Structures are given as structure tokens and as C-alpha cells.
C-alpha positions in Angstrom: 12.0 16.9 -46.2 9.4 14.1 -46.2 7.5 13.2 -43.0 9.3 9.8 -43.0 12.7 11.5 -43.0 11.6 13.9 -40.3 10.3 11.0 -38.2 13.6 9.1 -38.7 15.6 12.2 -37.6 13.4 12.6 -34.5 13.1 9.0 -33.4 16.5 7.7 -34.6 17.0 4.0 -34.5 14.1 3.6 -32.1 11.6 4.5 -34.8 8.5 2.3 -34.2 6.9 0.7 -37.2 3.6 2.4 -36.5 5.3 5.9 -36.5 6.8 5.0 -39.8 3.4 4.0 -41.1 1.9 7.2 -39.9 4.6 9.3 -41.5 4.4 7.3 -44.8 0.6 7.9 -44.9 1.2 11.7 -44.3 3.6 11.7 -47.2 1.1 9.8 -49.4 -1.9 12.1 -48.6 -1.4 14.9 -46.2 -0.9 15.4 -42.5 -4.3 17.0 -42.1 -6.1 14.2 -44.0 -4.4 11.6 -41.8 -5.3 13.6 -38.7 -8.9 13.8 -39.8 -9.0 10.0 -40.4 -7.6 9.4 -36.9 -10.0 11.9 -35.3 -7.1 14.0 -34.0 -5.5 17.3 -34.9 -2.7 18.0 -37.3 -0.7 19.4 -34.5 -0.9 16.1 -32.5 0.2 14.2 -35.6 3.1 16.6 -36.0 4.2 16.2 -32.4 4.0 12.4 -32.6 6.1 12.3 -35.8 8.7 14.6 -34.2 8.8 12.6 -30.9 7.5 15.7 -29.0 4.1 14.5 -28.0 3.9 15.0 -24.2 1.2 12.4 -23.3 1.0 8.6 -23.5 1.4 7.3 -27.1 -0.5 4.0 -26.5 -3.9 5.4 -27.6 -2.4 7.0 -30.7 -0.6 3.8 -31.5 -3.9 1.8 -31.4 -5.6 4.3 -33.7 -2.7 4.1 -36.2 -2.5 0.4 -36.0 -6.3 0.0 -36.4 -7.0 2.6 -39.0 -3.8 2.8 -41.1 -2.2 -0.6 -40.5 -5.5 -2.6 -40.4 -4.6 -4.4 -37.1 -7.5 -6.4 -35.6 -8.3 -8.1 -32.3 -10.7 -10.9 -31.3 -13.5 -9.5 -29.4 -15.4 -11.9 -27.1 -18.7 -10.3 -28.1 -18.3 -9.0 -31.7 -15.6 -11.3 -33.2 -12.8 -9.9 -35.2 -12.7 -6.1 -35.2 -10.3 -3.3 -35.9 -8.0 -2.3 -33.0 -9.3 1.2 -33.0 -12.9 0.0 -32.6 -11.8 -2.2 -29.7 -10.2 0.9 -28.1 -13.5 2.9 -28.5 -15.5 0.1 -26.8 -13.0 -0.2 -24.0 -13.3 3.6 -23.4 -17.1 3.3 -23.3 -16.8 0.3 -20.9 -15.2 2.3 -18.2 -18.7 3.4 -17.1 -21.8 1.3 -17.1 -24.7 2.7 -19.2 -27.8 0.6 -19.2 -29.8 2.7 -21.7 -28.6 0.6 -24.7 -28.5 -3.2 -24.9 -25.4 -3.2 -27.0 -23.6 -1.0 -24.5 -24.6 -3.3 -21.7 -23.4 -6.4 -23.7 -20.1 -4.7 -24.5 -19.6 -3.5 -20.9 -19.8 -7.1 -19.8 -17.7 -8.4 -22.6 -15.0 -5.8 -22.2 -14.7 -6.5 -18.4 -14.1 -10.2 -19.2 -11.6 -9.5 -22.0 -7.9 -9.8 -21.3 -7.2 -6.6 -23.4 -9.4 -4.5 -21.1 -7.9 -6.2 -18.0 -4.4 -5.5 -19.1 -5.1 -1.8 -19.6 -5.2 -1.9 -23.4 -2.1 -4.1 -24.0 -2.8 -6.1 -27.1 -1.2 -8.7 -29.3 -2.8 -7.1 -32.4 -2.5 -8.9 -35.7 
């Protein structure tokens, strides 16, 4: 059984497009290669595909959309960048760190950005 078929069985008619893209990429390469690209474990990818992941899916969705689906956002400081890079900067912006000028710039930019203010909710393109 392919990963796409397994995901369809697990998610049913509620299968999100990003889960299908994740499954298709696992079929095209391998689950472990996809997990490595996402910076996650193969077990996590398996749990997501089988609708058994116990935590929030938003962070995983942003990784898949940014890395596999090439979704981008408009950053007030850096311009257009992949959604997963936006996620990484938002995570860093939760705590101020004045040792690096780019980190200071991004801390300020993220705190003005509607994506950061909405807790990561994006209209990714």
C-alpha cells in the first residue's frame, strides 16, 4: 500500500492537501528522506500520515507547505521567504537576543507582523 493510500484510509474525506503532498513525497522518495528534509523523525511523519500524531499539526503543516509545497509569505524585513523559514524566525522571536543584529531586526519585524500576532496563522501562497 502506498503512503498516499494509507493517508487516505486514515484521514478519509478530510484529507488535507498538505498531508497528501507529504504522502506523495514519501512515495516518490522515502519516508526517512522526507523526515530528514523536514528536520523531523520518520516516526513523526508516519504518525502524521496515519492521523495519529498526538500534538498540534500547525508546525508540521508549515514545514510541509514551506519545504515540499514551496509556500511563501511576505516578511516585513526580508521580503518573500519560504513559510518554514518564517516559522523558524517566529520561533526565535519569542525571546529577545541582542547579540546579533539580524536577530534584533527580526525580533522587531516579527513582533510587528500579523502572522506572528495571529499565532502563526498565515495566508501562505
